[in-house]
Structure formats: C-alpha cells, structure tokens
C-alpha positions in Angstrom: -31.5 39.4 -61.3 -31.9 42.9 -58.8 -30.0 41.6 -56.1 -32.2 43.1 -53.7 -35.0 40.7 -54.7 -33.4 37.9 -54.6 -32.1 38.3 -50.9 -35.5 39.0 -50.5 -36.5 35.8 -52.1 -33.7 33.6 -50.0 -35.0 35.5 -46.5 -38.7 34.6 -47.6 -37.3 31.1 -48.0 -39.2 31.1 -51.4 -38.5 28.2 -54.0 -39.9 26.2 -55.8 -41.1 23.6 -54.0 -43.2 26.4 -51.9 -44.7 27.7 -54.6 -45.6 24.6 -56.2 -47.1 23.4 -52.5 -49.7 26.0 -52.5 -50.3 25.9 -56.6 -51.6 22.3 -55.5 -53.7 23.3 -53.3 -54.8 26.1 -55.3 -55.7 23.7 -58.2 -57.2 20.5 -55.9 -60.1 23.3 -54.4 -62.2 23.1 -57.5 -64.0 26.0 -59.0 -66.2 25.3 -61.9 -67.3 29.3 -62.6 -71.0 27.8 -62.8 -70.9 26.4 -59.6 -70.8 29.3 -57.0 -70.6 26.9 -54.0 -67.1 25.4 -55.4 -65.8 29.6 -56.5 -66.4 30.7 -52.6 -64.2 27.0 -51.4 -61.2 28.2 -53.7 -62.0 32.2 -52.5 -62.0 31.3 -48.9 -58.3 29.5 -49.4 -57.2 32.8 -50.8 -58.8 35.4 -48.9 -57.1 33.3 -45.5 -53.6 33.4 -47.7 -54.1 36.8 -47.8 -55.4 37.8 -44.3 -52.2 35.6 -43.0 -50.2 38.0 -45.4 -51.4 41.3 -43.3 -53.9 42.4 -45.9 -57.9 44.0 -45.2 -59.6 41.7 -47.1 -63.8 42.0 -48.2 -65.8 40.0 -50.4 -68.8 41.0 -52.4 -71.3 37.9 -52.7 -73.3 37.5 -55.1 -76.7 34.9 -55.5 -75.4 33.1 -58.4 -72.3 33.7 -59.1 -68.8 33.5 -57.7 -67.4 36.4 -55.2 -65.6 38.8 -56.2 -62.6 39.1 -53.2 -60.6 42.4 -52.6 -57.0 42.3 -50.9 -55.8 45.8 -49.3 -52.3 46.7 -47.5 -49.9 50.1 -47.7 -50.6 53.9 -46.9 -50.6 56.9 -48.7 -52.6 58.3 -52.0 -53.6 55.0 -54.2 -53.1 57.2 -56.9 -49.4 55.8 -56.1 -50.3 52.2 -55.7 -50.9 49.7 -58.1 -53.8 46.3 -58.5 -52.2 42.3 -58.6 -55.8 41.2 -60.8 -57.3 37.6 -62.0 -60.3 35.0 -61.2 -60.6 32.0 -59.2 -63.1 30.5 -61.3 -62.2 28.0 -63.8 -63.9 26.1 -67.0 -63.5 22.6 -65.8 -66.4 21.3 -64.2 -66.2 19.7 -60.5 -64.3 16.0 -60.3 -62.3 16.8 -63.5 -59.5 16.6 -61.2 -60.5 13.0 -60.4 -58.9 11.7 -64.1 -56.8 15.2 -64.4 -54.9 15.3 -61.4 -52.5 18.0 -60.1 -48.4 16.8 -60.9 -45.3 18.5 -62.1 -43.1 16.9 -64.6 -40.1 18.1 -65.3 -40.3 22.0 -66.1 -44.4 21.3 -66.7 -46.8 21.2 -64.1 -50.5 19.9 -65.1 -54.1 19.9 -63.8 -57.3 21.8 -64.2 -57.0 25.9 -64.2 -53.3 24.9 -63.5 -52.3 27.8 -66.2 -55.7 29.2 -66.5 -55.3 30.9 -64.0 -54.6 29.3 -60.7 -50.9 29.8 -61.6 -51.2 33.5 -61.9 -53.1 33.7 -57.8 -50.1 31.6 -56.8 -48.2 34.2 -57.9 -49.8 37.2 -55.9 -48.7 35.8 -52.7 -45.1 35.8 -53.2 -45.3 39.3 -54.7 -46.7 40.1 -51.4 -44.7 38.5 -49.4 -41.5 40.0 -51.2 -42.7 43.7 -51.7 -43.3 43.7 -47.5 -39.9 42.4 -47.2 -38.9 45.0 -49.3 -40.5 46.9 -47.0 -42.7 48.3 -49.7 -45.7 50.6 -48.2 -47.8 52.4 -51.1 -50.8 51.1 -51.6 -51.5 47.9 -53.3 -55.0 46.2 -54.1 -55.7 42.4 -54.7 -58.9 42.2 -57.4 -59.6 38.5 -57.8 -63.3 38.0 -59.4 -65.5 34.5 -59.5 -67.3 34.8 -62.3 -64.8 36.3 -65.4 -64.7 32.5 -67.6 -68.9 33.0 -67.9 -68.7 36.8 -68.1 -70.2 37.7 -65.3 -73.4 36.9 -66.7 -75.5 36.8 -63.2 -73.3 39.3 -61.7 -72.3 42.9 -61.2 -68.9 42.5 -61.2 -67.7 43.7 -64.4 -68.6 47.4 -63.2 -68.0 46.6 -59.4 -64.2 45.7 -60.9 -63.5 49.2 -62.9 -65.4 50.9 -59.4 -62.6 49.2 -57.8 -59.9 50.1 -59.8 -60.2 53.6 -60.7 -57.6 55.9 -59.4 -54.9 53.4 -59.3 -51.6 54.4 -61.1 -51.0 50.8 -62.9 -52.2 47.5 -63.0 -50.9 44.1 -64.0 -53.2 41.1 -64.7 -52.2 37.7 -63.8 -53.7 36.0 -66.8 -52.3 33.2 -68.8 -48.4 34.1 -69.4 -48.0 33.4 -73.4 -45.4 30.9 -73.8 -43.7 33.4 -76.7 -42.6 35.8 -73.5 -45.6 37.9 -75.2 -47.5 40.2 -73.0 -50.8 41.7 -73.7 -51.8 45.5 -74.6 -55.0 44.9 -76.1 -58.4 42.5 -76.0 -60.9 41.7 -78.2 -64.6 41.9 -76.5 -67.2 39.0 -76.5 -71.0 39.4 -77.2 -72.9 35.8 -76.4 -76.2 35.7 -78.2 -78.6 33.3 -78.7 -81.2 33.2 -81.3 -84.5 30.8 -80.8 -86.1 29.8 -83.5 -89.8 28.2 -83.7 -91.7 26.4 -86.5 -94.7 23.7 -86.6 -94.4 20.0 -85.9 -95.9 17.6 -88.3 -95.2 13.6 -89.0 -92.3 13.7 -91.9 -94.0 11.4 -94.0 -97.9 12.2 -93.8 -98.3 15.7 -93.2 -94.9 16.8 -94.1 -96.0 20.1 -95.9 -98.2 21.2 -92.8 -95.2 21.4 -91.0 -93.0 24.2 -90.5 -89.4 23.2 -90.0 -87.3 25.5 -87.9 -84.3 23.4 -88.8 -84.7 24.6 -92.2 -85.3 28.5 -91.2 -81.9 28.5 -88.2 -80.1 27.2 -90.8 -80.7 30.3 -93.1 -80.1 32.2 -90.3 -76.6 30.8 -89.9 -75.5 31.5 -93.3 -77.1 35.1 -93.0 -74.9 35.3 -90.1 -71.6 33.7 -91.6 -72.0 36.7 -94.4 -71.1 39.4 -91.8 -67.7 38.2 -91.7 -66.8 40.0 -94.6 -69.1 43.3 -93.3 -67.2 44.1 -91.0 -63.7 44.5 -90.0 -61.7 42.7 -86.7 -64.8 41.2 -86.1 -65.9 37.7 -86.3 -69.0 35.6 -86.1 -68.9 31.9 -84.9 -72.4 29.7 -84.5 -70.7 27.6 -82.0 -73.7 25.7 -80.5 -76.7 24.4 -82.9 -79.6 22.5 -81.5 -82.9 20.7 -83.1 -85.6 18.3 -83.1 -86.3 15.5 -81.0 -86.8 12.5 -83.0 -86.0 12.2 -86.8 -89.1 11.6 -88.4 -91.3 14.7 -87.4 -90.8 17.9 -88.8 -89.0 19.8 -85.9 -91.3 22.8 -84.3 -87.7 24.0 -82.7 -84.4 25.4 -82.9 -81.5 26.8 -81.5 -78.3 27.7 -82.0 -75.3 30.2 -79.7 -73.1 32.8 -81.2 -69.9 33.8 -79.9 -69.0 37.6 -81.2 -65.7 39.3 -81.1 -64.6 42.8 -81.5 -62.2 45.5 -80.9 -64.1 48.5 -80.5 -67.5 48.5 -77.8 -69.3 51.1 -79.7 -69.8 48.6 -82.5 -72.1 46.5 -80.3 -75.2 48.2 -81.2 -75.3 47.8 -84.8 -74.2 44.3 -84.4 -77.4 44.1 -82.7 -79.2 45.9 -85.4 -77.9 43.4 -87.7 -78.8 40.3 -86.0 -82.2 41.6 -85.4 -82.8 42.0 -89.2 -81.4 38.8 -89.6 -83.4 37.0 -87.1 -87.0 39.2 -88.2 -86.5 38.3 -91.9 -87.5 34.7 -92.0 -86.8 32.8 -95.2 -89.5 30.1 -93.9 -93.2 31.3 -94.1 -94.7 31.0 -90.6 -91.3 30.4 -88.4 -90.8 33.0 -86.0 -87.0 33.7 -84.2 -85.9 35.4 -81.6 -82.5 37.0 -80.3 -81.4 36.9 -77.1 -78.3 38.9 -75.8 -77.0 36.2 -73.1 -73.3 38.5 -72.3 -71.2 41.5 -73.8 -67.5 41.6 -72.4 -65.9 44.9 -72.9 -62.7 44.9 -75.2 -59.2 45.5 -73.5 -57.7 49.0 -74.9 -56.3 51.7 -73.1 -54.4 54.2 -74.7 -51.6 54.3 -71.7 -50.4 50.8 -72.6 -48.0 51.3 -75.2 -45.6 53.1 -72.6 -46.3 51.0 -69.6 -45.6 48.2 -72.3 -41.9 49.5 -73.1 -41.1 50.6 -69.1 -42.0 46.7 -68.4 -40.2 45.3 -71.5 -37.1 47.4 -70.4 -37.6 46.0 -66.6 -37.3 42.2 -68.5 -34.0 43.3 -70.2 -32.6 44.7 -67.3 -33.2 41.2 -65.2 -31.9 39.3 -67.8 -35.9 38.0 -69.2 -35.4 39.0 -72.7 -37.3 41.0 -74.5 -41.0 40.8 -74.3 -43.6 40.9 -77.5 -46.5 43.3 -77.3 -50.0 41.4 -78.1 -53.4 42.0 -78.5 -55.7 38.8 -78.2 -58.9 37.7 -79.5 -59.9 35.9 -75.5 -61.6 38.5 -73.3 -60.4 39.4 -69.7 -60.9 41.1 -66.7 -58.2 43.8 -67.6 -61.2 45.2 -69.8 -63.1 46.5 -66.7 -59.6 47.6 -65.4 -58.3 49.6 -68.6 -62.2 51.0 -68.0 -61.2 52.8 -65.1 -58.8 54.2 -67.0 -55.6 53.6 -65.7 -52.5 51.4 -67.5 -53.2 48.0 -67.2 -51.0 45.1 -68.9 -52.4 41.9 -69.0 -50.7 37.5 -69.4 -48.6 38.4 -66.6 -48.9 35.4 -65.1 -47.2 31.9 -65.6 -46.4 30.9 -68.9 -48.2 28.0 -70.7 -50.3 26.7 -73.2 -53.3 25.1 -74.0 -55.7 26.8 -71.5 -59.8 25.3 -71.6 -58.5 21.6 -72.2 -57.0 18.5 -70.9 -53.8 19.5 -71.9 -53.3 22.7 -69.9 -49.9 23.1 -68.7 -47.8 25.7 -67.0 -43.8 25.9 -67.2 -42.5 25.9 -63.5 -39.4 27.7 -64.5 -41.8 30.8 -65.2 -43.0 31.4 -61.7 -40.4 32.6 -60.0 -39.0 34.6 -63.7 -42.6 36.6 -63.6 -42.7 37.2 -59.5 -39.5 39.1 -59.8 -40.8 41.0 -63.0 -43.7 42.2 -61.5 -42.3 43.2 -58.4 -39.5 44.7 -59.9 -41.7 46.5 -61.9 -43.6 47.9 -58.6 -40.5 49.3 -57.2 -39.3 50.8 -60.6 -42.8 52.4 -61.2 -41.7 55.6 -58.4 -41.7 58.7 -61.0 -43.0 57.4 -63.7 -45.9 58.3 -65.8 -47.6 56.8 -68.0 
C-alpha cells in the first residue's frame, strides 16, 4: 500500500469501526426508490456529511422522484478533475429493515442496501477525507442520484447526470463491487415496457363463445415476444409480470404483461419498438386489442476510453497488493451509462464487494471497504499526466 495513503488513513482516524458507524447510519435511513420522502431523508444525511468535509452542495429536486445530489470541491480546470458517483435509493420498501437489521457477522455486513449501494456511498466520505488530508486540490465532483433503481422514470436525472459529468477527466461509479475482483467496463441498457390487452367479458359457462379472452390474446403475444430472443444478438426479452382476470368463471376482458429488455447498443431500441408494435397490432384472437407502453429506457454503458482506464486502474491495484482485477461487462444497468454519454472514461463496480443485491441475503465484505478506499485514492493521485 502507498505509504502516504496509509499514513493519511491513520492520521484521519479511519478504522473498520469508524467505517461501520457511518455505514450503519446510511443503511438505517431507509430510502425506497418509489418513496421520494424517504430518499430525501438519506439525501440530507449525505449532504450534511459532504458539507462537513468542506464541499459545496446543491440538490436537484423532482416532483415525484428522489433528488440528485451534487457535491464539489477543489480548484483549477475540471478537465483535470474526477467524479465519484452513485445512487442513494434502494429497492427495499420502508419497514424492511425491521426484520432485516444492519448487522456485522465476521467479515460480512448485512442490511437493506448495504451493498447496493449504501456501502459505496460510505466509501466516498473516506476517500474525500484522505484526499483532503493529502492536500489534493484538483476538482472533485460527487454525483449521487435518488431514483436509479426505478430507471429515472419520473425525473430528468439521467440527462442531468450527463450534463454534470461533461468535461471531467475520469469517473468512478461506486456501485456494487464484484466478489471476483471484477471491474465493470460496460453494461447492457434496459427498456421497460407494458403491454395492455382488452377483450370482452362473458360468463365462462353460459356465454363462453360471446366473450373475447384478453388472457388468450396476451398468451399469444408472449409466445411471439419469446421468439424475438432468437432474432436479436446480445439482446434479451423477458416477460417478468403477467396479470389478468378477476374471477375464474368469467372470460377475462383485460390482461397485461411487463417486459424487461436488455441490449448492448442504444441504436437498436427503435427496431425493438417496431417489432413489439408489429406483434401488438397483429392480434391472434378476433376482437382483442392491445397497446404497447414504453415505461423506461436506460442507455447502455459503453465508452471507447474505458479499456485504457481499466488497464491503468488494474496496475494501481497490483501495485497496492490487491491483486489483478478482471474487466467485465454486465447485464444490469447503472448511472455509469449517463456519465459515459458525457464522453469521459468511467469505471463501474468500484464500491464494496459482496453478493445477492436486491434480496434479503444481500451482504458486503467488510475488508473490501478499506481496500477500495485505497484503490480509488491512489488511482486519483496517479491520474496526473495520464490520458485515456
């Protein structure tokens, strides 16, 4: 480990116990992605922490979504500056923590959002403390969204992240760290869709032939969508939710499905929409009608600069004794996509390592916290005179 950094860690009083303390505070402020009021509470906590470290902050507010928090410090041209990014919302509904409290068992830390990604936000506090202790004065911007888990469907957060990121030298997205020491250099984009089908209700016994089954129609639509998986490369179509009918002895007049579509190239989204509309409009059951609704589109995370940036970070990891990392591409979307759209190198999965995001088994590895703090700090210090 870089001796300057290890000395700064000691001087700042940063220990596992201290890291756990703020981590616990973050996790215990629940911030369910669909409850903007809850997300605002954790935003205020993070804002207080950043301001306590001397950062200037601003908050973008949205009517029906969690906020976007920006923190800044340093001086000079932002083209020499870095971004530390993440999101403060989680997938866990308010009250989930009552049965799944924050706890530390050996090297594992448990709790809702402990890995995705309260752990990564917690690291930002200590990265900043060390950089300031070392006298680092180049621009540093913190970009933390409040509605990432729902795809920014009720805000303009994605475009704001892109705008706030433009012109900076490099970015570290403090998302979930991978258990195998992988660093994410690319991610698939995601399109969320709903298809609603309407038919005609009738008694299932007396008037069966007078009815038009919306469920039969939506079943045929599902089969057609499934076949699209064979027609696209590196693209997946998954029907995750099916709803329909109210009682068993009536022909159902309404049904709907929700789709999750993953892709590697944003340019393909228009063709996807065209194929889905073709399926929806060519009904199988006479008299049934269907409509396609695009709920959200999360862009793919791709950057031509990431290969060299990754190779640089990998060398820093090896120098510090953390071992070789692995460049990976993931199917899950993240705000790294919006940062990359601003045309700067960005590496994702830079947060604490762990497993089982979005489940009651979610955990993070405690010893990875200090490792990732040092890795990011040393990478920032070594960025000088590097171009990607």
